[in-house]
C-alpha positions as CSV (number, residue, x, y, z in Angstrom):
1,X,12.3,12.8,5.6
2,X,11.7,15.9,3.5
3,X,15.1,17.4,4.2
4,X,17.0,14.1,4.3
5,X,16.7,13.4,0.6
6,X,17.9,16.8,-0.4
7,X,20.8,16.7,2.1
8,X,21.8,13.2,1.1
9,X,21.4,14.0,-2.6
10,X,22.9,17.4,-2.6
11,X,26.1,16.2,-0.9
12,X,26.5,13.3,-3.3
13,X,25.5,14.6,-6.7
14,X,29.0,15.7,-7.6
15,X,30.3,12.2,-6.9
16,X,27.4,10.2,-8.4
17,X,25.5,11.9,-11.3
18,X,22.8,9.2,-11.1
19,X,22.4,8.8,-7.4
20,X,21.0,5.7,-5.6
21,X,18.8,7.2,-2.9
22,X,16.8,4.5,-1.2
23,X,14.3,6.9,0.5
24,X,10.5,6.9,0.5
25,X,9.0,9.3,-2.0
26,X,8.9,12.7,-0.3
27,X,5.1,13.1,-0.7
28,X,2.6,10.5,0.2
29,X,0.3,11.8,-2.5
30,X,-0.1,14.7,-4.8
31,X,-2.4,17.4,-3.4
32,X,-6.1,16.4,-4.0
33,X,-6.9,19.8,-5.5
34,X,-4.2,19.5,-8.2
35,X,-5.2,20.0,-11.8
36,X,-4.1,17.1,-14.1
37,X,-3.6,17.2,-17.9
38,X,-3.7,14.1,-20.1
39,X,-4.9,11.9,-17.2
40,X,-7.2,11.6,-14.4
41,X,-5.7,12.4,-11.0
42,X,-3.0,9.9,-10.1
43,X,-2.2,8.6,-6.6
44,X,1.0,6.9,-5.5
45,X,-1.1,4.3,-3.7
46,X,-2.6,3.3,-7.0
47,X,0.8,3.2,-8.6
48,X,2.3,0.5,-6.3
49,X,3.7,-2.3,-8.4
50,X,4.8,0.2,-11.1
51,X,8.0,2.1,-11.6
52,X,7.4,5.8,-11.6
53,X,9.4,8.6,-13.2
54,X,8.5,12.0,-11.7
55,X,10.1,14.9,-13.5
56,X,9.8,18.5,-12.5
57,X,9.9,21.0,-15.4
58,X,8.5,24.2,-16.8
59,X,7.7,24.8,-20.5
60,X,9.9,27.8,-21.1
61,X,13.0,26.3,-19.5
62,X,15.6,25.5,-22.2
63,X,17.2,22.9,-20.0
64,X,13.8,21.2,-19.6
65,X,13.2,21.3,-23.3
66,X,16.5,19.6,-23.9
67,X,15.1,16.6,-21.9
68,X,12.1,16.2,-24.1
69,X,13.8,13.7,-26.5
70,X,14.7,11.5,-23.5
71,X,11.2,11.5,-22.1
72,X,9.7,10.7,-25.6
73,X,12.3,7.9,-25.9
74,X,11.1,6.4,-22.6
75,X,7.5,6.8,-23.7
76,X,8.3,4.6,-26.7
77,X,10.8,2.2,-25.1
78,X,8.7,1.4,-22.0
79,X,5.2,1.8,-23.5
80,X,4.3,-1.8,-22.6
81,X,6.1,-1.9,-19.3
82,X,4.8,-1.2,-15.8
83,X,6.3,2.4,-16.0
84,X,4.4,5.6,-15.4
85,X,5.9,8.9,-16.3
86,X,4.5,11.9,-14.5
87,X,5.4,15.5,-15.3
88,X,5.1,18.0,-12.5
89,X,4.8,21.4,-14.2
90,X,6.3,23.9,-11.7
91,X,6.4,27.4,-13.2
92,X,9.3,29.7,-12.7
93,X,7.5,32.7,-14.2
94,X,3.9,34.0,-14.1
95,X,3.3,33.4,-17.8
96,X,4.1,29.7,-17.2
97,X,1.0,29.4,-14.9
98,X,-1.4,29.4,-17.9
99,X,-2.7,25.8,-17.9
100,X,-3.8,26.1,-21.6
101,X,-0.3,27.0,-22.6
102,X,1.2,24.1,-20.6
103,X,-1.2,21.8,-22.4
104,X,-0.4,23.2,-25.8
105,X,3.3,23.0,-25.2
106,X,3.1,19.4,-24.0
107,X,1.0,18.5,-27.1
108,X,3.3,20.4,-29.5
109,X,6.4,18.6,-28.1
110,X,4.9,15.1,-28.1
111,X,4.8,14.8,-24.3
112,X,1.9,12.3,-23.8
113,X,2.3,11.4,-20.1
114,X,0.2,12.7,-17.2
115,X,1.1,16.2,-16.1
116,X,0.2,17.7,-12.7
117,X,0.0,21.5,-12.5
118,X,2.0,22.8,-9.5
119,X,1.4,26.6,-9.9
120,X,1.8,27.2,-6.2
121,X,5.0,25.1,-6.1
122,X,3.6,23.0,-3.2
123,X,4.8,19.7,-4.9
124,X,8.2,21.3,-5.7
125,X,8.7,22.3,-2.1
126,X,7.5,19.0,-0.7
127,X,10.1,17.2,-2.9
128,X,12.8,19.7,-2.1
129,X,13.5,20.3,-5.8
130,X,16.2,22.9,-6.5
131,X,16.5,23.0,-10.3
132,X,14.6,22.6,-13.5
133,X,14.7,19.9,-14.7
134,X,14.8,17.4,-11.9
135,X,14.0,13.7,-12.3
136,X,13.1,11.1,-9.6
137,X,12.9,7.4,-10.2
138,X,10.6,5.6,-7.8
139,X,10.6,1.8,-7.4
140,X,7.5,-0.5,-7.2
141,X,7.3,-0.1,-3.5
142,X,7.3,3.7,-3.5
143,X,11.0,4.4,-2.7
144,X,13.0,7.0,-4.5
145,X,15.9,5.0,-5.9
146,X,17.5,7.4,-8.3
147,X,17.6,11.1,-8.7
148,X,19.0,13.5,-11.4
149,X,19.2,17.3,-11.6
150,X,19.8,18.9,-15.0
151,X,19.7,18.1,-18.6
152,X,20.0,14.6,-20.2
153,X,21.0,14.2,-23.8
154,X,20.3,11.0,-25.8
155,X,23.9,10.9,-26.9
156,X,25.3,11.2,-23.4
157,X,25.6,8.5,-20.7
158,X,23.0,9.9,-18.2
159,X,19.8,8.8,-20.0
160,X,21.4,5.4,-20.8
161,X,22.2,4.9,-17.1
162,X,18.7,6.2,-16.1
163,X,17.1,3.8,-18.7
164,X,19.2,0.9,-17.3
165,X,18.0,1.9,-13.8
166,X,14.4,1.8,-15.1
167,X,15.1,-1.7,-16.5
168,X,16.6,-2.7,-13.2
169,X,13.6,-1.6,-11.2
170,X,11.1,-3.1,-13.7
171,X,12.9,-6.4,-13.2
172,X,12.5,-6.4,-9.4
173,X,9.7,-8.4,-7.8
174,X,6.7,-6.4,-6.7
């Protein structure tokens, strides 16, 4: 499965910026030893029945920073919905491994969702992530339904399509 999502997605991203994937989430769970910020440890098993956004980022990545307004918009728009946003902080550089700096950057930028620290890139590798930022949208049953690599800007169509996809998945029966 691990390679299938990347192969399917990589071949189709040019044709479909917001791709419908229909694959189980690449990892059954986050590693038990993972450090979490702004939340206790989360498990996909406990998130069944919720729509989950998993986004891979690192705090010094300009492209990732350009997505912050979109994530903050979703925090507000979906605050009362069965939606969980999880940030996976996967550093590109040594300096980005400082957990206190990750925490400070998240707080300074208004990112209030749970963040799992992926300093050894184990989660990144398991999910076959290629670029910062990358966003996965997982349905209530644990399947990756949509995928996006790159920036999203509030004034562009991508976050609107992603928000519509979130609405679609929230409307599905558990």
